[in-house]
VMD Tcl script that draws the C-alpha trace (Angstrom):
set ca {
  {-8.71 1.70 -56.50}
  {-9.59 1.16 -52.83}
  {-9.07 3.28 -49.76}
  {-6.58 1.66 -47.37}
  {-5.26 2.93 -44.09}
  {-3.03 1.33 -41.47}
  {-3.54 2.82 -38.03}
  {-1.31 0.30 -36.28}
  {2.15 1.24 -35.11}
  {5.02 -0.44 -36.91}
  {5.40 -3.05 -34.19}
  {1.64 -3.77 -33.88}
  {1.92 -3.05 -30.17}
  {-0.93 -2.39 -27.79}
  {-0.80 0.90 -25.84}
  {1.26 -0.21 -22.85}
  {0.86 1.77 -19.61}
  {4.13 0.51 -18.15}
  {6.52 -2.36 -17.66}
  {6.50 -4.70 -14.68}
  {9.84 -5.56 -13.11}
  {10.94 -7.53 -10.09}
  {14.07 -6.82 -8.09}
  {15.50 -9.25 -5.59}
  {18.14 -6.73 -4.43}
  {16.21 -3.46 -4.58}
  {16.98 -0.37 -6.62}
  {20.32 1.40 -6.27}
  {18.62 4.63 -5.20}
  {16.72 2.80 -2.43}
  {13.30 3.79 -3.79}
  {12.35 0.17 -4.54}
  {13.03 -2.21 -1.62}
  {14.51 -5.65 -2.08}
  {12.18 -8.49 -3.14}
  {9.66 -6.09 -4.69}
  {7.75 -5.55 -7.89}
  {7.78 -2.15 -9.56}
  {6.32 -0.48 -12.64}
  {8.59 1.40 -14.99}
  {6.91 4.09 -17.06}
  {8.37 7.13 -18.81}
  {11.74 6.61 -17.14}
  {10.31 6.44 -13.60}
  {10.10 3.39 -11.36}
  {7.31 3.17 -8.78}
  {6.66 0.47 -6.22}
  {3.92 -1.91 -7.41}
  {2.22 -2.90 -4.14}
  {-1.16 -3.45 -5.86}
  {0.15 -6.82 -7.01}
  {-0.15 -8.03 -3.40}
  {-3.68 -6.80 -2.69}
  {-5.41 -6.76 -6.07}
  {-3.10 -9.01 -8.10}
  {-2.50 -9.01 -11.83}
  {-4.30 -10.75 -14.66}
  {-1.68 -12.60 -16.71}
  {-2.47 -13.21 -20.38}
  {-0.74 -16.56 -20.80}
  {-1.75 -16.61 -24.49}
  {0.88 -13.88 -25.07}
  {3.68 -15.69 -23.22}
  {7.03 -15.90 -25.00}
  {10.25 -17.39 -23.64}
  {13.79 -16.86 -24.75}
  {17.19 -15.36 -23.99}
  {17.77 -11.71 -23.07}
  {20.95 -9.72 -22.57}
  {21.59 -6.13 -21.58}
  {24.40 -5.10 -23.89}
  {25.04 -1.70 -22.31}
  {25.38 1.80 -23.75}
  {21.75 2.63 -22.97}
  {20.47 0.05 -25.42}
  {17.32 -1.97 -24.63}
  {17.71 -5.61 -23.69}
  {18.44 -7.76 -26.75}
  {16.00 -10.68 -26.97}
  {16.22 -13.94 -28.92}
  {12.82 -15.65 -28.65}
  {12.04 -19.36 -28.81}
  {9.73 -20.49 -31.61}
  {7.24 -21.86 -29.08}
  {6.84 -22.18 -25.32}
  {6.21 -25.89 -25.89}
  {9.26 -26.67 -27.98}
  {12.95 -26.79 -27.20}
  {14.88 -23.66 -26.27}
  {17.09 -22.10 -28.90}
  {20.80 -22.25 -28.19}
  {22.06 -19.63 -25.75}
  {23.33 -16.79 -28.01}
  {26.19 -15.86 -25.65}
  {27.29 -15.95 -22.01}
  {25.67 -12.57 -21.29}
  {22.22 -13.93 -22.28}
  {19.96 -15.19 -19.51}
  {16.66 -17.07 -19.73}
  {13.60 -14.85 -19.63}
  {10.06 -14.28 -20.81}
  {7.53 -11.72 -21.95}
  {3.82 -11.65 -21.15}
  {1.05 -9.04 -21.14}
  {-0.73 -8.33 -17.85}
  {-3.54 -6.16 -16.53}
  {-3.67 -4.36 -13.20}
  {-7.03 -2.68 -12.85}
  {-7.31 -0.69 -16.09}
  {-3.55 -0.59 -16.72}
  {-2.09 -2.70 -19.51}
  {1.40 -3.78 -18.48}
  {4.21 -5.68 -20.14}
  {6.28 -8.03 -17.98}
  {9.44 -8.78 -19.95}
  {12.36 -9.81 -17.79}
  {15.17 -12.31 -17.52}
  {17.03 -13.91 -14.64}
  {16.79 -16.83 -12.25}
  {14.29 -15.30 -9.79}
  {11.66 -14.43 -12.39}
  {12.12 -17.71 -14.27}
  {11.51 -19.56 -11.00}
  {8.40 -17.40 -10.52}
  {7.21 -18.35 -14.02}
  {7.74 -22.03 -13.20}
  {5.53 -21.66 -10.10}
  {2.89 -19.82 -12.15}
  {2.89 -22.56 -14.79}
  {2.45 -25.28 -12.16}
  {-0.57 -23.52 -10.67}
  {-2.07 -22.86 -14.11}
  {-1.62 -26.38 -15.46}
  {-5.38 -26.50 -16.17}
  {-5.35 -23.20 -18.11}
  {-7.49 -23.36 -21.26}
  {-6.54 -20.60 -23.72}
  {-9.92 -20.94 -25.47}
  {-12.01 -20.49 -22.30}
  {-12.04 -16.69 -22.31}
  {-10.64 -16.80 -18.77}
  {-7.20 -15.73 -17.53}
  {-5.45 -16.27 -14.20}
  {-5.54 -13.56 -11.54}
  {-2.29 -13.94 -9.60}
  {-1.30 -12.26 -6.32}
  {2.22 -11.73 -4.99}
  {1.98 -13.57 -1.67}
  {5.51 -14.25 -0.47}
  {9.18 -14.58 -1.31}
  {11.16 -17.82 -1.20}
  {14.94 -18.03 -1.03}
  {16.61 -20.15 -3.71}
  {20.14 -21.22 -2.86}
  {22.72 -22.11 -5.48}
  {25.52 -24.68 -5.32}
  {28.10 -21.88 -5.14}
  {26.56 -20.58 -1.90}
  {24.81 -17.54 -3.42}
  {21.06 -17.13 -3.26}
  {18.21 -15.10 -4.74}
  {14.72 -14.11 -3.64}
  {12.02 -15.73 -5.78}
  {8.64 -13.98 -5.91}
  {5.72 -16.35 -5.38}
  {2.57 -15.37 -7.26}
  {-0.43 -17.40 -6.14}
  {-3.43 -18.19 -8.34}
  {-6.40 -16.39 -6.81}
  {-8.95 -17.36 -9.48}
  {-9.65 -17.29 -13.20}
  {-11.37 -14.13 -14.43}
  {-12.96 -13.03 -17.69}
  {-10.40 -11.88 -20.23}
  {-10.16 -8.05 -20.00}
  {-11.36 -6.25 -23.13}
  {-8.11 -4.24 -23.39}
  {-6.20 -7.44 -24.17}
  {-8.35 -8.00 -27.27}
  {-7.74 -4.61 -28.88}
  {-5.03 -5.90 -31.22}
  {-5.31 -9.39 -32.65}
  {-2.51 -9.07 -35.22}
  {0.16 -10.23 -32.79}
  {-1.65 -12.85 -30.76}
  {1.43 -14.46 -29.24}
  {1.80 -18.17 -28.78}
  {-1.39 -20.18 -29.15}
  {-2.48 -22.96 -26.82}
  {0.41 -22.91 -24.37}
  {1.00 -26.15 -22.51}
  {2.70 -26.07 -19.15}
}
mol new
graphics top color blue
foreach p $ca { graphics top sphere $p radius 0.5 }
foreach p [lrange $ca 0 end-1] q [lrange $ca 1 end] { graphics top cylinder $p $q radius 0.2 }
display resetview
């Protein structure tokens, strides 16, 4: 007989300090202005201005893409993930599902989860991927991105949205906190 113990949570999750969100329209209560990032933690949203000055380290090795839908009644967003960021997208599960992604990030000593769907953030991810085309997941380096401006994207129907532009500042050593749990390593060797 051997002594076994599992100290991981059921979902093998790292201890997340909050969730990054972006709003093109601002919060309904006016606390978060339009075209801003915020951190949601313990039911509170706070403006995330540090992303402009200090930036965020984005762990592209944890990137997942897929379809997300808010189904109401206080339920969390329902996600259907693609098998790989390199392969084809799974079929859209329903009209209420919008393209989105999930990726772990660091801001100073805070471990943050950026999981969001919608046109503005998907356009932001496209810009990130173009700037990080030379990213090597085996290098031990991750991109430090700073929120530098907002670009307006217009649609054929005349509507528009505000796309956040995160600019590659430099590659930095992978923060230790991102290596605490290797059970769920995300997608390996992403190609943009």
